[in-house]
C-alpha positions as CSV (number, residue, x, y, z in Angstrom):
1,M,31.6,-11.0,-6.1
2,F,31.8,-6.8,-6.3
3,G,34.3,-7.4,-2.9
4,L,31.2,-8.5,-0.8
5,G,32.0,-11.0,1.8
6,V,29.4,-13.2,4.0
7,P,30.0,-10.6,6.6
8,E,28.5,-7.8,4.5
9,L,25.8,-10.5,2.7
10,I,24.6,-11.8,6.3
11,V,24.2,-8.0,7.0
12,I,22.6,-7.1,4.4
13,G,19.8,-10.9,5.1
14,V,18.9,-9.3,8.4
15,I,18.5,-5.8,6.8
16,V,15.9,-7.1,4.3
17,L,14.5,-10.1,7.0
18,L,13.6,-7.2,9.2
19,I,12.8,-4.5,6.2
20,F,10.8,-7.2,4.2
21,G,9.5,-10.4,7.2
22,S,9.7,-13.6,6.4
23,K,6.9,-13.9,4.7
24,R,6.7,-11.3,2.5
25,I,10.9,-12.1,1.3
26,P,9.1,-15.4,-0.8
27,E,6.8,-13.7,-2.2
28,I,9.1,-10.9,-3.5
29,G,11.8,-13.6,-4.0
30,K,9.1,-15.3,-6.4
31,G,7.3,-11.9,-8.5
32,L,11.6,-11.2,-8.7
33,G,12.4,-14.4,-10.6
34,G,9.2,-14.5,-12.5
35,A,10.3,-10.4,-13.8
36,I,12.8,-11.5,-14.4
37,R,12.3,-15.0,-16.3
38,E,9.8,-12.8,-18.1
39,F,12.9,-10.4,-18.7
40,K,15.0,-13.4,-20.7
41,N,12.0,-14.6,-23.3
42,I,11.9,-11.3,-24.4
43,G,15.0,-10.7,-25.2
44,K,15.0,-14.8,-26.2
45,E,13.1,-13.1,-28.6
46,I,13.5,-9.7,-29.4
47,R,17.8,-11.8,-30.9
48,G,14.4,-14.5,-32.7
49,S,14.0,-13.8,-36.4
50,G,10.6,-11.7,-34.9
51,P,7.2,-11.9,-33.9
52,K,4.9,-15.3,-33.7
53,K,3.5,-15.6,-37.1
54,E,0.4,-16.3,-34.7
55,N,1.0,-13.8,-32.3
56,S,1.7,-11.2,-35.8
57,K,-1.8,-12.3,-37.4
58,K,-3.2,-11.6,-34.3
59,L,-2.1,-7.7,-33.8
60,L,-3.8,-7.3,-37.6
61,D,-6.8,-9.4,-37.3
62,E,-7.1,-6.9,-34.2
63,G,-5.7,-3.9,-36.7
64,K,-2.9,-2.8,-34.5
65,D,0.4,-1.9,-36.1
66,A,3.1,-1.5,-34.6
67,Q,3.7,-3.9,-31.2
68,P,4.2,-3.2,-27.6
69,S,7.5,-2.0,-26.9
70,I,9.9,-3.9,-24.4
71,E,9.4,-1.4,-21.9
72,A,5.6,-1.6,-21.8
73,K,5.7,-5.3,-21.8
74,M,8.4,-5.6,-18.8
75,A,6.2,-2.7,-16.6
76,K,2.9,-4.7,-18.0
77,K,4.6,-8.5,-16.1
78,V,6.3,-6.3,-13.4
79,M,3.7,-4.8,-11.6
80,E,1.4,-7.9,-12.5
81,Q,4.8,-10.4,-10.6
82,V,6.3,-7.9,-8.3
83,P,3.9,-7.8,-5.4
84,G,3.2,-3.5,-4.6
85,V,4.8,-2.6,-7.8
86,K,0.9,-2.3,-8.7
87,K,-0.4,0.3,-5.9
88,V,2.4,2.0,-6.2
89,M,1.3,2.8,-9.0
90,E,-2.0,3.5,-8.2
91,I,-1.0,6.0,-5.9
92,K,1.6,7.4,-8.6
93,D,-1.5,8.4,-11.1
94,K,-3.2,10.3,-8.3
95,V,-0.5,12.5,-7.3
96,D,0.1,12.7,-11.1
97,K,-3.2,14.1,-11.3
98,V,-3.3,16.2,-8.7
99,T,-0.5,17.7,-9.5
100,D,-2.6,18.0,-13.3
101,L,-5.0,20.0,-10.8
102,I,-3.0,22.4,-8.9
103,E,-0.7,23.0,-12.2
């Protein structure tokens, strides 16, 4: 498995435990698991025969011409499910605004 043995995996596990703490690891695991599950669902949707009829009717009724991209769907799901990502994105937006004001 990528040249990693048991001792290396134990060291990595201890470092992760020290960095995130024992209370945050289950939250992070749950968020990443949900994001991976959504990624698989989106992949199945793409490989399928296209969007479901219900979704396409809703999009047409709402007046949208195109579906959101895969990247947009994944970013939305990651922001919803992985703790801390939403805060980081908000900070990034603020930094971008300040950068625009300075320039």
